[in-house]
VEXLUM-935247 format. One record per residue (C-alpha): x, y, z; residue in three letters. Coordinates in pm, whole numbers, padded with zeros to 5 digits, always signed. Layout:
XYZala ...
This chain:
+09615+12172+14571unk +09337+12241+14334unk +08964+12332+14373unk +08826+11968+14288unk +09123+11749+14344unk +09164+11484+14622unk +09311+11611+14948unk +09650+11486+14945unk +09814+11370+15238unk +10179+11328+15297unk +10338+11006+15485unk +10677+10979+15677unk +10837+10619+15611unk +10689+10533+15938unk +10294+10500+15821unk +10406+10261+15554unk +10618+10062+15810unk +10294+10060+16058unk +10117+09882+15801unk +10334+09639+15669unk +10452+09524+16012unk +10118+09550+16163unk +10273+09788+16409unk +10053+09884+16752unk +09888+10122+16827unk +09902+10290+16488unk +09846+10020+16245unk +09481+10104+16261unk +09462+10476+16172unk +09765+10357+15914unk +09522+10114+15770unk +09225+10407+15740unk +09434+10607+15508unk +09537+10368+15295unk +09183+10271+15261unk +09117+10629+15185unk +09361+10636+14883unk +09223+10298+14791unk +08894+10438+14707unk +09001+10756+14548unk +08912+10954+14837unk +09275+11099+14900unk +09606+11058+14723unk +09865+10941+14964unk +10218+11076+14871unk +10522+10910+15098unk +10789+11106+15198unk +11179+11010+15123unk +11405+10969+15420unk 
């Protein structure tokens, strides 16, 4: 990460699935990560599986 850049959050495919399927108990925290990216507070990177 470069000075002044956004924090990089590396997510696995399960996190994306949590959001798409509203899988509990992980949905709420997964959406919080997505909201950080939507507000330009973090950069989300999705890992390939």
